[in-house]
C-alpha positions in Angstrom: -13.4 -15.5 3.5 -14.9 -17.7 6.7 -15.5 -14.6 8.8 -17.4 -11.3 7.7 -14.0 -9.6 8.2 -10.0 -10.5 8.3 -7.1 -8.6 9.7 -3.9 -8.7 8.0 -0.6 -7.2 9.1 2.1 -6.7 6.9 5.8 -5.9 7.5 8.7 -6.7 5.7 12.4 -5.7 5.2 11.8 -6.2 1.3 10.2 -4.0 -1.3 6.3 -5.8 -2.0 4.0 -5.5 -4.6 0.8 -7.1 -4.6 -1.0 -8.3 -8.3 -3.1 -5.8 -10.0 -7.1 -7.2 -9.7 -10.1 -7.0 -8.4 -10.9 -8.2 -5.1 -14.4 -9.4 -3.9 -13.5 -8.1 -0.5 -13.8 -4.0 0.6 -10.2 -3.4 2.5 -9.4 -0.7 4.8 -5.6 -0.4 4.9 -4.1 1.7 7.7 -0.5 2.6 7.7 1.2 2.6 11.1 4.6 3.8 9.7 6.4 4.3 6.4 4.3 4.5 2.9 2.0 2.5 0.6 1.0 3.3 -2.8 -2.4 2.6 -3.9 -2.1 2.0 -7.9 -5.4 2.9 -9.2 -5.5 3.1 -12.9 -2.2 4.8 -14.2 -1.8 6.6 -10.5 0.1 5.8 -7.8 -2.1 7.4 -4.5 0.4 7.5 -1.6 -0.6 6.8 2.1 1.8 7.5 4.5 1.9 7.4 8.0 -0.8 7.6 10.5 -3.2 7.8 7.0 -6.1 5.1 6.3 -7.2 4.7 2.7 -10.5 2.6 1.6 -11.1 0.3 -1.2 -14.7 -0.4 -1.6 -15.7 -4.2 -3.6 -14.6 -5.1 -6.7 -12.2 -2.3 -7.1 -9.6 -2.9 -9.2 -6.2 -1.9 -7.4 -2.3 -2.9 -6.3 -0.2 -2.0 -3.7 3.7 -1.3 -3.8 4.7 -1.3 0.1 8.0 0.1 0.4 10.9 -1.8 2.7 10.1 -1.6 6.4 6.3 -0.3 6.2 4.3 -1.4 8.7 0.4 -1.5 7.3 -3.0 -3.0 8.9 -5.4 -4.2 6.2 -9.0 -5.3 7.1 -11.0 -7.5 4.3 -14.4 -7.4 4.7 -16.9 -9.7 3.0 -19.8 -8.8 0.7 -21.8 -11.0 3.6 -21.8 -7.9 6.2 -25.0 -6.3 6.6 -23.8 -2.7 7.4 -23.5 -0.4 4.8 -20.1 0.3 3.9 -18.9 3.1 1.9 -18.7 3.0 -1.9 -16.1 5.7 -2.7 -12.3 4.9 -3.2 -10.4 7.4 -1.3 -8.5 8.8 2.1 -10.1 8.0 5.2 -10.0 9.6 8.7 -9.0 6.7 10.9 -10.2 6.9 14.4 -8.5 6.7 17.4 -10.6 3.6 18.8 -10.3 1.8 15.1 -6.6 2.5 15.7 -6.3 1.0 19.0 -8.6 -2.0 17.9 -6.3 -2.9 14.8 -3.3 -2.6 17.1 -4.9 -4.7 19.5 -5.5 -7.3 17.4 -1.8 -7.6 17.0 -1.1 -8.8 20.6 -1.2 -12.3 21.8 -4.8 -11.8 23.7 -6.5 -11.7 20.2 -4.5 -14.7 19.0 -5.5 -16.5 16.7 -7.6 -14.2 14.8 -10.4 -16.9 15.0 -11.2 -16.5 18.7 -14.0 -14.8 20.0 -12.2 -12.3 21.5 -10.8 -11.1 17.8 -14.4 -11.4 16.1 -15.7 -9.0 19.0 -13.1 -6.6 18.2 -13.2 -7.0 14.6 -16.9 -5.9 15.2 -15.9 -2.8 16.6 -13.8 -2.4 14.2 -16.3 -2.6 11.1 -18.5 -0.4 13.0 -16.1 2.5 13.0 -15.4 1.5 9.0 -19.6 2.1 8.4 -19.3 6.0 9.7 -16.0 6.6 7.3 -16.3 9.1 4.1 -13.6 8.4 1.8 -12.2 11.6 0.0 -10.4 11.6 -3.0 -9.1 15.5 -2.2 -5.5 15.3 -1.2 -4.3 17.4 1.4 -1.0 19.6 0.9 1.3 17.3 2.4 0.1 14.2 0.6 -0.2 15.9 -2.9 3.3 17.1 -2.4 4.4 13.5 -2.0 2.1 12.7 -4.8 3.8 15.1 -6.4 7.2 13.3 -5.8 5.8 10.1 -6.8 4.9 11.2 -10.4 8.4 13.0 -10.9 10.4 10.0 -9.5 8.3 7.6 -11.9 10.3 9.6 -14.7 13.7 10.1 -13.0 13.2 13.7 -12.2 14.0 15.3 -8.8 12.1 17.2 -6.5 9.9 20.2 -8.2 11.5 22.5 -5.2 13.5 22.0 -2.0 9.8 22.1 -0.1 8.9 18.8 -1.5 12.2 17.6 -1.0 11.4 17.9 2.6 8.3 16.5 2.5 9.2 13.7 1.1 11.6 12.6 3.6 9.8 13.7 6.5 6.9 12.0 5.6 8.7 8.3 4.4 12.4 9.0 5.1 12.9 7.9 1.7 14.7 10.0 -1.4 13.8 10.6 -5.0 16.6 8.1 -6.0 14.8 5.6 -3.9 11.6 6.0 -4.9 12.7 6.0 -8.5 14.2 2.5 -8.0 11.3 1.1 -6.4 9.4 2.2 -9.6 12.1 0.3 -11.8 12.0 -2.3 -9.7 8.4 -2.8 -10.4 8.3 -2.5 -14.3 11.7 -5.1 -14.3 9.6 -7.5 -12.1 6.6 -7.3 -14.4 8.7 -7.9 -17.4 10.2 -10.9 -16.1 7.0 -12.1 -14.8 5.4 -11.7 -18.6 8.3 -14.2 -19.4 10.9 -11.8 -21.0 14.6 -12.6 -20.4 16.7 -10.2 -17.9 18.1 -8.7 -21.0 15.1 -8.1 -23.1 13.4 -6.5 -20.1 16.1 -3.9 -19.1 15.9 -3.2 -23.1 12.5 -2.4 -23.0 12.2 -0.6 -19.7 15.1 1.5 -20.7 18.0 0.6 -18.4 21.4 -0.8 -18.8 21.9 -4.6 -18.7 24.2 -4.5 -15.9 22.1 -2.1 -13.8 19.4 -5.0 -13.9 21.4 -7.6 -12.8 22.0 -5.4 -10.0 18.8 -4.6 -9.0 17.9 -8.7 -9.6 20.7 -9.1 -7.1 19.6 -6.3 -4.5 15.8 -7.5 -4.7 15.9 -10.8 -4.8 13.3 -11.8 -2.4 10.9 -9.6 -4.3 11.7 -10.7 -7.6 11.0 -14.3 -6.4 7.3 -13.3 -4.9 
């Protein structure tokens, strides 16, 4: 990383997975619209529209970015002198920080190496240094997290309220979530060198379903 921070904006019609690894940078995620699942250990922590999430230096994680989600990432170099949060978790993203991240997408702050962009990222970095991450989920996010756990095993929502919260927060259904996690498993199996037939058998789906998923999520599998 040439500078002390780097802003990246993700928006794709495809389902996107990032590799699970330790990153030497610290990272702030801000979901402008949609939902991202941060994989920490065996848990997939939801970060939905309007929420921020902090990942400190050397944090082992992976991201599942659902289709059409708009998410900002501010990667911060270990060279920074500001004291940054050391705990992982959801964070309150101030209006000033949101405005700074969104402004970095406008033509006036391009390219990212411009002096204007560097000044704006300095403002964002100052805002990050004031954050206090929390691992306690609010009621809505906990409901969404419960849906994620159930979707991974093909279970329906626990109740009508959970179903409503899922659709209200993400515009997704349990069927969507379940399919995304199957695609993730299938993709991981294929990347490990397994054939489509063997991968389908190992994750417990029919070969025809695996072929259908591969055809419908071609971009995701090829990345």
